[in-house]
The first five atom37 places (N, CA, C, CB, O) and aatype in JSON, in Angstrom:
{
  "aatype": [12, 3, 6, 2, 16, 5, 19, 6, 10, 6, 0, 0, 0, 13, 1, 1, 10, 9, 15, 8, 10, 5, 11, 8, 16, 6, 19, 5, 2, 9, 3, 10, 12, 9, 19, 0, 3, 13, 4, 1, 2, 4, 10, 0, 11, 17, 18, 0, 0, 6, 0, 10, 6, 11, 1, 9, 15, 19, 3, 18, 6, 5, 0, 1, 6, 9, 19, 18, 7, 12, 14, 18, 15, 6, 17, 1, 3, 11, 13, 5, 11, 3, 0, 16, 14, 6, 5, 10, 0, 0, 18, 0, 10, 11, 16, 11, 15],
  "atom_mask": [
    [1, 1, 1, 1, 1],
    [1, 1, 1, 1, 1],
    [1, 1, 1, 1, 1],
    [1, 1, 1, 1, 1],
    [1, 1, 1, 1, 1],
    [1, 1, 1, 1, 1],
    [1, 1, 1, 1, 1],
    [1, 1, 1, 1, 1],
    [1, 1, 1, 1, 1],
    [1, 1, 1, 1, 1],
    [1, 1, 1, 1, 1],
    [1, 1, 1, 1, 1],
    [1, 1, 1, 1, 1],
    [1, 1, 1, 1, 1],
    [1, 1, 1, 1, 1],
    [1, 1, 1, 1, 1],
    [1, 1, 1, 1, 1],
    [1, 1, 1, 1, 1],
    [1, 1, 1, 1, 1],
    [1, 1, 1, 1, 1],
    [1, 1, 1, 1, 1],
    [1, 1, 1, 1, 1],
    [1, 1, 1, 1, 1],
    [1, 1, 1, 1, 1],
    [1, 1, 1, 1, 1],
    [1, 1, 1, 1, 1],
    [1, 1, 1, 1, 1],
    [1, 1, 1, 1, 1],
    [1, 1, 1, 1, 1],
    [1, 1, 1, 1, 1],
    [1, 1, 1, 1, 1],
    [1, 1, 1, 1, 1],
    [1, 1, 1, 1, 1],
    [1, 1, 1, 1, 1],
    [1, 1, 1, 1, 1],
    [1, 1, 1, 1, 1],
    [1, 1, 1, 1, 1],
    [1, 1, 1, 1, 1],
    [1, 1, 1, 1, 1],
    [1, 1, 1, 1, 1],
    [1, 1, 1, 1, 1],
    [1, 1, 1, 1, 1],
    [1, 1, 1, 1, 1],
    [1, 1, 1, 1, 1],
    [1, 1, 1, 1, 1],
    [1, 1, 1, 1, 1],
    [1, 1, 1, 1, 1],
    [1, 1, 1, 1, 1],
    [1, 1, 1, 1, 1],
    [1, 1, 1, 1, 1],
    [1, 1, 1, 1, 1],
    [1, 1, 1, 1, 1],
    [1, 1, 1, 1, 1],
    [1, 1, 1, 1, 1],
    [1, 1, 1, 1, 1],
    [1, 1, 1, 1, 1],
    [1, 1, 1, 1, 1],
    [1, 1, 1, 1, 1],
    [1, 1, 1, 1, 1],
    [1, 1, 1, 1, 1],
    [1, 1, 1, 1, 1],
    [1, 1, 1, 1, 1],
    [1, 1, 1, 1, 1],
    [1, 1, 1, 1, 1],
    [1, 1, 1, 1, 1],
    [1, 1, 1, 1, 1],
    [1, 1, 1, 1, 1],
    [1, 1, 1, 1, 1],
    [1, 1, 1, 0, 1],
    [1, 1, 1, 1, 1],
    [1, 1, 1, 1, 1],
    [1, 1, 1, 1, 1],
    [1, 1, 1, 1, 1],
    [1, 1, 1, 1, 1],
    [1, 1, 1, 1, 1],
    [1, 1, 1, 1, 1],
    [1, 1, 1, 1, 1],
    [1, 1, 1, 1, 1],
    [1, 1, 1, 1, 1],
    [1, 1, 1, 1, 1],
    [1, 1, 1, 1, 1],
    [1, 1, 1, 1, 1],
    [1, 1, 1, 1, 1],
    [1, 1, 1, 1, 1],
    [1, 1, 1, 1, 1],
    [1, 1, 1, 1, 1],
    [1, 1, 1, 1, 1],
    [1, 1, 1, 1, 1],
    [1, 1, 1, 1, 1],
    [1, 1, 1, 1, 1],
    [1, 1, 1, 1, 1],
    [1, 1, 1, 1, 1],
    [1, 1, 1, 1, 1],
    [1, 1, 1, 1, 1],
    [1, 1, 1, 1, 1],
    [1, 1, 1, 1, 1],
    [1, 1, 1, 1, 1]
  ],
  "atom_positions": [
    [[-53.77, 59.23, -12.94], [-52.46, 59.67, -12.48], [-51.5, 58.5, -12.66], [-52.52, 60.16, -10.97], [-51.81, 57.36, -12.32]],
    [[-50.32, 58.81, -13.19], [-49.34, 57.74, -13.37], [-48.64, 57.43, -12.04], [-48.3, 58.13, -14.45], [-48.67, 58.23, -11.11]],
    [[-48.03, 56.26, -11.97], [-47.44, 55.78, -10.72], [-46.31, 56.68, -10.22], [-46.92, 54.37, -10.91], [-46.22, 56.91, -9.01]],
    [[-45.46, 57.18, -11.1], [-44.36, 58.06, -10.67], [-44.89, 59.35, -10.04], [-43.46, 58.41, -11.86], [-44.36, 59.81, -9.03]],
    [[-45.92, 59.93, -10.63], [-46.52, 61.13, -10.07], [-47.12, 60.84, -8.7], [-47.59, 61.7, -11.01], [-46.96, 61.63, -7.77]],
    [[-47.79, 59.72, -8.58], [-48.38, 59.34, -7.29], [-47.29, 59.19, -6.22], [-49.17, 58.01, -7.42], [-47.44, 59.68, -5.11]],
    [[-46.18, 58.52, -6.56], [-45.08, 58.34, -5.61], [-44.48, 59.69, -5.23], [-43.99, 57.43, -6.21], [-44.18, 59.92, -4.06]],
    [[-44.31, 60.58, -6.19], [-43.78, 61.92, -5.9], [-44.69, 62.69, -4.95], [-43.59, 62.71, -7.21], [-44.22, 63.34, -4.02]],
    [[-45.99, 62.62, -5.18], [-46.95, 63.31, -4.31], [-46.96, 62.72, -2.91], [-48.36, 63.25, -4.91], [-46.99, 63.45, -1.93]],
    [[-46.92, 61.4, -2.82], [-46.88, 60.74, -1.51], [-45.6, 61.11, -0.76], [-46.97, 59.21, -1.67], [-45.64, 61.37, 0.44]],
    [[-44.48, 61.14, -1.46], [-43.21, 61.51, -0.82], [-43.25, 62.96, -0.35], [-42.03, 61.31, -1.8], [-42.76, 63.27, 0.74]],
    [[-43.81, 63.83, -1.15], [-43.91, 65.24, -0.75], [-44.83, 65.39, 0.47], [-44.44, 66.1, -1.93], [-44.52, 66.17, 1.38]],
    [[-45.93, 64.66, 0.49], [-46.84, 64.72, 1.64], [-46.14, 64.19, 2.89], [-48.12, 63.92, 1.37], [-46.32, 64.74, 3.98]],
    [[-45.36, 63.13, 2.76], [-44.61, 62.58, 3.89], [-43.6, 63.61, 4.41], [-43.9, 61.27, 3.48], [-43.47, 63.79, 5.62]],
    [[-42.89, 64.26, 3.51], [-41.92, 65.28, 3.92], [-42.63, 66.43, 4.66], [-41.15, 65.83, 2.7], [-42.09, 66.96, 5.63]],
    [[-43.81, 66.81, 4.2], [-44.56, 67.87, 4.89], [-45.01, 67.43, 6.27], [-45.77, 68.29, 4.06], [-44.98, 68.21, 7.22]],
    [[-45.43, 66.17, 6.39], [-45.82, 65.64, 7.7], [-44.63, 65.66, 8.65], [-46.37, 64.2, 7.57], [-44.76, 66.09, 9.8]],
    [[-43.47, 65.2, 8.19], [-42.27, 65.19, 9.03], [-41.91, 66.63, 9.43], [-41.08, 64.53, 8.27], [-41.62, 66.89, 10.6]],
    [[-41.92, 67.54, 8.49], [-41.62, 68.94, 8.78], [-42.6, 69.51, 9.79], [-41.64, 69.78, 7.49], [-42.2, 70.23, 10.71]],
    [[-43.86, 69.2, 9.64], [-44.9, 69.68, 10.55], [-44.64, 69.16, 11.97], [-46.3, 69.24, 10.06], [-44.73, 69.92, 12.93]],
    [[-44.32, 67.88, 12.09], [-44.06, 67.3, 13.41], [-42.78, 67.86, 14.02], [-43.96, 65.78, 13.31], [-42.68, 68.01, 15.24]],
    [[-41.8, 68.18, 13.19], [-40.55, 68.77, 13.7], [-40.79, 70.18, 14.22], [-39.47, 68.79, 12.61], [-40.15, 70.6, 15.19]],
    [[-41.7, 70.91, 13.61], [-42.0, 72.28, 14.05], [-42.89, 72.29, 15.28], [-42.68, 73.06, 12.92], [-42.8, 73.2, 16.1]],
    [[-43.74, 71.3, 15.42], [-44.71, 71.28, 16.51], [-44.25, 70.33, 17.62], [-46.1, 70.86, 15.99], [-44.86, 69.3, 17.89]],
    [[-43.16, 70.74, 18.24], [-42.56, 69.92, 19.29], [-43.41, 69.9, 20.55], [-41.17, 70.42, 19.62], [-43.2, 69.06, 21.43]],
    [[-44.38, 70.81, 20.66], [-45.27, 70.8, 21.82], [-46.2, 69.59, 21.8], [-46.08, 72.09, 21.86], [-46.74, 69.2, 22.84]],
    [[-46.39, 69.01, 20.63], [-47.22, 67.81, 20.53], [-46.37, 66.61, 20.92], [-47.81, 67.65, 19.07], [-45.42, 66.25, 20.22]],
    [[-46.72, 66.02, 22.02], [-45.95, 64.88, 22.55], [-46.36, 63.6, 21.83], [-46.17, 64.74, 24.07], [-47.47, 63.49, 21.32]],
    [[-45.44, 62.65, 21.8], [-45.72, 61.38, 21.15], [-46.92, 60.67, 21.77], [-44.51, 60.48, 21.21], [-47.71, 60.05, 21.06]],
    [[-47.07, 60.76, 23.09], [-48.22, 60.09, 23.72], [-49.53, 60.71, 23.24], [-48.12, 60.17, 25.25], [-50.53, 60.01, 23.1]],
    [[-49.53, 62.01, 22.99], [-50.73, 62.66, 22.45], [-51.06, 62.09, 21.07], [-50.54, 64.19, 22.37], [-52.22, 61.8, 20.76]],
    [[-50.04, 61.94, 20.25], [-50.24, 61.35, 18.92], [-50.77, 59.93, 19.03], [-48.93, 61.37, 18.12], [-51.68, 59.54, 18.29]],
    [[-50.21, 59.15, 19.96], [-50.65, 57.77, 20.14], [-52.1, 57.71, 20.58], [-49.76, 57.05, 21.16], [-52.86, 56.86, 20.11]],
    [[-52.5, 58.6, 21.47], [-53.88, 58.61, 21.97], [-54.85, 58.96, 20.84], [-54.02, 59.6, 23.13], [-55.89, 58.32, 20.68]],
    [[-54.51, 59.98, 20.08], [-55.44, 60.5, 19.07], [-55.35, 59.73, 17.75], [-55.15, 61.96, 18.83], [-56.38, 59.4, 17.16]],
    [[-54.14, 59.43, 17.29], [-53.97, 58.9, 15.95], [-53.44, 57.47, 15.9], [-53.05, 59.77, 15.18], [-53.36, 56.87, 14.83]],
    [[-53.06, 56.92, 17.05], [-52.54, 55.56, 17.14], [-51.21, 55.38, 16.4], [-53.56, 54.59, 16.58], [-50.88, 54.28, 15.95]],
    [[-50.45, 56.46, 16.28], [-49.08, 56.41, 15.78], [-48.35, 57.63, 16.33], [-49.04, 56.38, 14.21], [-48.98, 58.59, 16.77]],
    [[-47.01, 57.57, 16.3], [-46.22, 58.7, 16.77], [-44.96, 58.83, 15.91], [-45.85, 58.54, 18.28], [-44.8, 58.11, 14.92]],
    [[-44.1, 59.71, 16.29], [-42.84, 59.91, 15.57], [-42.02, 58.62, 15.53], [-42.02, 61.04, 16.21], [-41.43, 58.29, 14.51]],
    [[-42.0, 57.9, 16.65], [-41.25, 56.65, 16.69], [-41.84, 55.62, 15.73], [-41.21, 56.08, 18.11], [-41.1, 54.86, 15.1]],
    [[-43.15, 55.58, 15.62], [-43.8, 54.68, 14.66], [-43.34, 55.01, 13.24], [-45.34, 54.78, 14.77], [-43.0, 54.12, 12.46]],
    [[-43.35, 56.3, 12.91], [-42.89, 56.72, 11.58], [-41.45, 56.25, 11.33], [-42.98, 58.25, 11.43], [-41.13, 55.79, 10.24]],
    [[-40.6, 56.38, 12.34], [-39.21, 55.96, 12.2], [-39.13, 54.45, 11.99], [-38.38, 56.37, 13.44], [-38.34, 53.98, 11.17]],
    [[-39.93, 53.69, 12.72], [-39.94, 52.23, 12.55], [-40.42, 51.85, 11.16], [-40.84, 51.57, 13.6], [-39.85, 50.95, 10.53]],
    [[-41.45, 52.51, 10.67], [-41.95, 52.23, 9.33], [-40.9, 52.58, 8.27], [-43.25, 53.01, 9.07], [-40.72, 51.86, 7.29]],
    [[-40.22, 53.7, 8.48], [-39.17, 54.15, 7.56], [-38.05, 53.11, 7.51], [-38.62, 55.53, 7.99], [-37.62, 52.71, 6.43]],
    [[-37.59, 52.67, 8.67], [-36.51, 51.69, 8.74], [-36.95, 50.36, 8.13], [-36.06, 51.48, 10.2], [-36.16, 49.69, 7.46]],
    [[-38.2, 49.96, 8.36], [-38.7, 48.71, 7.8], [-38.75, 48.76, 6.28], [-40.09, 48.4, 8.36], [-38.41, 47.78, 5.61]],
    [[-39.18, 49.89, 5.73], [-39.22, 50.03, 4.27], [-37.8, 50.01, 3.68], [-39.93, 51.34, 3.88], [-37.56, 49.43, 2.63]],
    [[-36.87, 50.65, 4.39], [-35.48, 50.62, 3.93], [-34.95, 49.19, 3.93], [-34.59, 51.52, 4.82], [-34.31, 48.77, 2.96]],
    [[-35.21, 48.44, 4.99], [-34.76, 47.06, 5.08], [-35.35, 46.22, 3.95], [-35.13, 46.45, 6.44], [-34.66, 45.4, 3.34]],
    [[-36.63, 46.43, 3.68], [-37.29, 45.67, 2.61], [-36.64, 45.93, 1.26], [-38.77, 46.03, 2.55], [-36.61, 45.06, 0.39]],
    [[-36.12, 47.14, 1.08], [-35.47, 47.5, -0.19], [-33.96, 47.32, -0.12], [-35.8, 48.94, -0.56], [-33.23, 47.73, -1.03]],
    [[-33.51, 46.7, 0.96], [-32.08, 46.43, 1.19], [-31.24, 47.7, 1.2], [-31.55, 45.48, 0.11], [-30.13, 47.74, 0.67]],
    [[-31.8, 48.74, 1.81], [-31.1, 50.02, 1.99], [-30.72, 50.1, 3.46], [-32.0, 51.25, 1.54], [-31.54, 49.82, 4.34]],
    [[-29.5, 50.49, 3.73], [-28.98, 50.49, 5.09], [-29.41, 51.74, 5.85], [-27.46, 50.38, 5.07], [-28.73, 52.76, 5.84]],
    [[-30.56, 51.64, 6.51], [-31.05, 52.69, 7.4], [-31.61, 51.98, 8.62], [-32.16, 53.61, 6.7], [-32.63, 51.3, 8.54]],
    [[-30.93, 52.13, 9.76], [-31.43, 51.47, 10.96], [-32.42, 52.39, 11.68], [-30.26, 51.08, 11.9], [-32.65, 53.53, 11.27]],
    [[-32.99, 51.88, 12.77], [-34.02, 52.6, 13.51], [-33.52, 53.94, 14.02], [-34.52, 51.75, 14.67], [-34.22, 54.95, 13.91]],
    [[-32.31, 53.98, 14.58], [-31.78, 55.25, 15.11], [-31.56, 56.27, 13.99], [-30.47, 55.0, 15.86], [-31.81, 57.46, 14.18]],
    [[-31.1, 55.81, 12.84], [-30.94, 56.72, 11.7], [-32.31, 57.23, 11.24], [-30.21, 56.01, 10.53], [-32.46, 58.41, 10.92]],
    [[-33.28, 56.34, 11.22], [-34.63, 56.75, 10.82], [-35.21, 57.74, 11.83], [-35.55, 55.52, 10.69], [-35.89, 58.69, 11.43]],
    [[-34.95, 57.53, 13.1], [-35.42, 58.48, 14.11], [-34.82, 59.86, 13.89], [-35.06, 57.98, 15.52], [-35.51, 60.87, 14.02]],
    [[-33.55, 59.9, 13.54], [-32.91, 61.2, 13.29], [-33.55, 61.9, 12.09], [-31.4, 61.02, 13.06], [-33.69, 63.12, 12.08]],
    [[-33.93, 61.13, 11.09], [-34.62, 61.71, 9.93], [-35.97, 62.27, 10.36], [-34.81, 60.65, 8.81], [-36.33, 63.39, 9.99]],
    [[-36.72, 61.5, 11.14], [-38.06, 61.92, 11.55], [-38.01, 63.09, 12.53], [-38.81, 60.74, 12.19], [-38.77, 64.04, 12.39]],
    [[-37.11, 63.02, 13.52], [-37.04, 64.06, 14.54], [-36.26, 65.29, 14.08], [-36.41, 63.51, 15.8], [-36.4, 66.36, 14.66]],
    [[-35.44, 65.15, 13.04], [-34.63, 66.27, 12.56], [-33.38, 66.5, 13.41], [0.0, 0.0, 0.0], [-32.7, 67.51, 13.25]],
    [[-33.09, 65.57, 14.29], [-31.93, 65.62, 15.19], [-31.85, 64.27, 15.88], [-32.04, 66.81, 16.24], [-32.8, 63.49, 15.81]],
    [[-30.75, 63.97, 16.54], [-30.71, 62.72, 17.29], [-31.85, 62.67, 18.31], [-29.34, 62.55, 18.01], [-32.19, 63.68, 18.92]],
    [[-32.44, 61.49, 18.47], [-33.58, 61.36, 19.37], [-33.24, 61.81, 20.79], [-34.06, 59.92, 19.39], [-34.06, 62.46, 21.44]],
    [[-32.06, 61.47, 21.26], [-31.68, 61.86, 22.63], [-31.71, 63.38, 22.8], [-30.29, 61.31, 22.97], [-32.1, 63.88, 23.85]],
    [[-31.3, 64.1, 21.77], [-31.33, 65.56, 21.82], [-32.77, 66.07, 21.84], [-30.57, 66.16, 20.61], [-33.11, 66.96, 22.63]],
    [[-33.62, 65.51, 20.98], [-35.02, 65.91, 20.95], [-35.68, 65.63, 22.3], [-35.78, 65.17, 19.82], [-36.4, 66.47, 22.83]],
    [[-35.42, 64.44, 22.83], [-36.0, 64.05, 24.12], [-35.61, 65.05, 25.21], [-35.56, 62.63, 24.51], [-36.45, 65.49, 25.99]],
    [[-34.32, 65.4, 25.26], [-33.85, 66.34, 26.28], [-34.46, 67.73, 26.12], [-32.33, 66.44, 26.24], [-34.74, 68.41, 27.11]],
    [[-34.66, 68.16, 24.88], [-35.17, 69.5, 24.62], [-36.69, 69.6, 24.74], [-34.75, 69.95, 23.24], [-37.21, 70.61, 25.24]],
    [[-37.4, 68.57, 24.3], [-38.84, 68.73, 24.1], [-39.75, 67.73, 24.81], [-39.11, 68.66, 22.67], [-40.91, 68.04, 25.07]],
    [[-39.26, 66.57, 25.13], [-40.15, 65.56, 25.7], [-40.45, 65.84, 27.16], [-39.54, 64.17, 25.57], [-39.56, 66.14, 27.96]],
    [[-41.72, 65.74, 27.48], [-42.17, 65.94, 28.85], [-42.66, 64.6, 29.39], [-43.31, 67.03, 28.93], [-43.04, 63.71, 28.62]],
    [[-42.65, 64.45, 30.7], [-43.22, 63.25, 31.3], [-44.72, 63.22, 31.0], [-42.95, 63.2, 32.83], [-45.4, 64.25, 31.04]],
    [[-45.2, 62.03, 30.72], [-46.63, 61.88, 30.48], [-47.39, 62.16, 31.78], [-46.96, 60.45, 29.95], [-46.97, 61.77, 32.86]],
    [[-48.5, 62.84, 31.63], [-49.34, 63.14, 32.79], [-50.16, 61.9, 33.15], [-50.27, 64.37, 32.5], [-50.34, 61.0, 32.32]],
    [[-50.66, 61.84, 34.37], [-51.55, 60.73, 34.72], [-52.77, 60.63, 33.78], [-52.04, 60.89, 36.17], [-53.22, 59.53, 33.46]],
    [[-53.27, 61.78, 33.35], [-54.41, 61.79, 32.43], [-54.03, 61.19, 31.07], [-54.93, 63.22, 32.24], [-54.8, 60.42, 30.49]],
    [[-52.85, 61.54, 30.56], [-52.39, 60.98, 29.29], [-52.21, 59.47, 29.41], [-51.08, 61.64, 28.85], [-52.63, 58.72, 28.54]],
    [[-51.58, 59.04, 30.49], [-51.35, 57.6, 30.7], [-52.68, 56.85, 30.79], [-50.52, 57.37, 31.97], [-52.81, 55.75, 30.25]],
    [[-53.65, 57.43, 31.47], [-54.96, 56.79, 31.59], [-55.66, 56.71, 30.23], [-55.84, 57.56, 32.58], [-56.24, 55.69, 29.88]],
    [[-55.59, 57.8, 29.46], [-56.21, 57.82, 28.13], [-55.55, 56.8, 27.21], [-56.12, 59.22, 27.5], [-56.23, 56.12, 26.44]],
    [[-54.23, 56.68, 27.3], [-53.5, 55.7, 26.48], [-53.87, 54.28, 26.9], [-51.97, 55.92, 26.59], [-54.09, 53.42, 26.05]],
    [[-53.93, 54.04, 28.2], [-54.29, 52.71, 28.7], [-55.7, 52.34, 28.24], [-54.2, 52.66, 30.24], [-55.94, 51.2, 27.85]],
    [[-56.62, 53.29, 28.28], [-57.98, 53.04, 27.84], [-58.02, 52.71, 26.35], [-58.87, 54.25, 28.13], [-58.75, 51.82, 25.92]],
    [[-57.24, 53.44, 25.57], [-57.19, 53.22, 24.12], [-56.63, 51.84, 23.79], [-56.34, 54.31, 23.43], [-57.14, 51.16, 22.9]],
    [[-55.6, 51.42, 24.5], [-54.96, 50.13, 24.18], [-55.81, 48.94, 24.62], [-53.58, 50.05, 24.85], [-55.59, 47.82, 24.16]],
    [[-56.77, 49.18, 25.51], [-57.67, 48.1, 25.93], [-58.73, 47.81, 24.88], [-58.34, 48.46, 27.26], [-59.23, 46.69, 24.81]],
    [[-59.07, 48.79, 24.08], [-60.15, 48.61, 23.1], [-59.67, 48.04, 21.8], [-60.83, 49.91, 22.83], [-60.46, 47.83, 20.88]]
  ]
}
């Protein structure tokens, strides 16, 4: 596979992941952190870091809007729930290991 095709496939897979996370708002970021050790905010940080490395002007808040499909504050108000004691305990256990 040539490099351009690989980049196109990776970009398409990333867009599908973002779309999937935007549709599945019931999945909380803490759940993602517990299970996969990354969340929507991590994706936004990685996106902003890659932009900075390529000298493209995309800050963290702009990257969050790309990942969430709306301003983060709006997503938080609509979809984010307080973490349960069980989620917090599972996350604390994961970060200790």
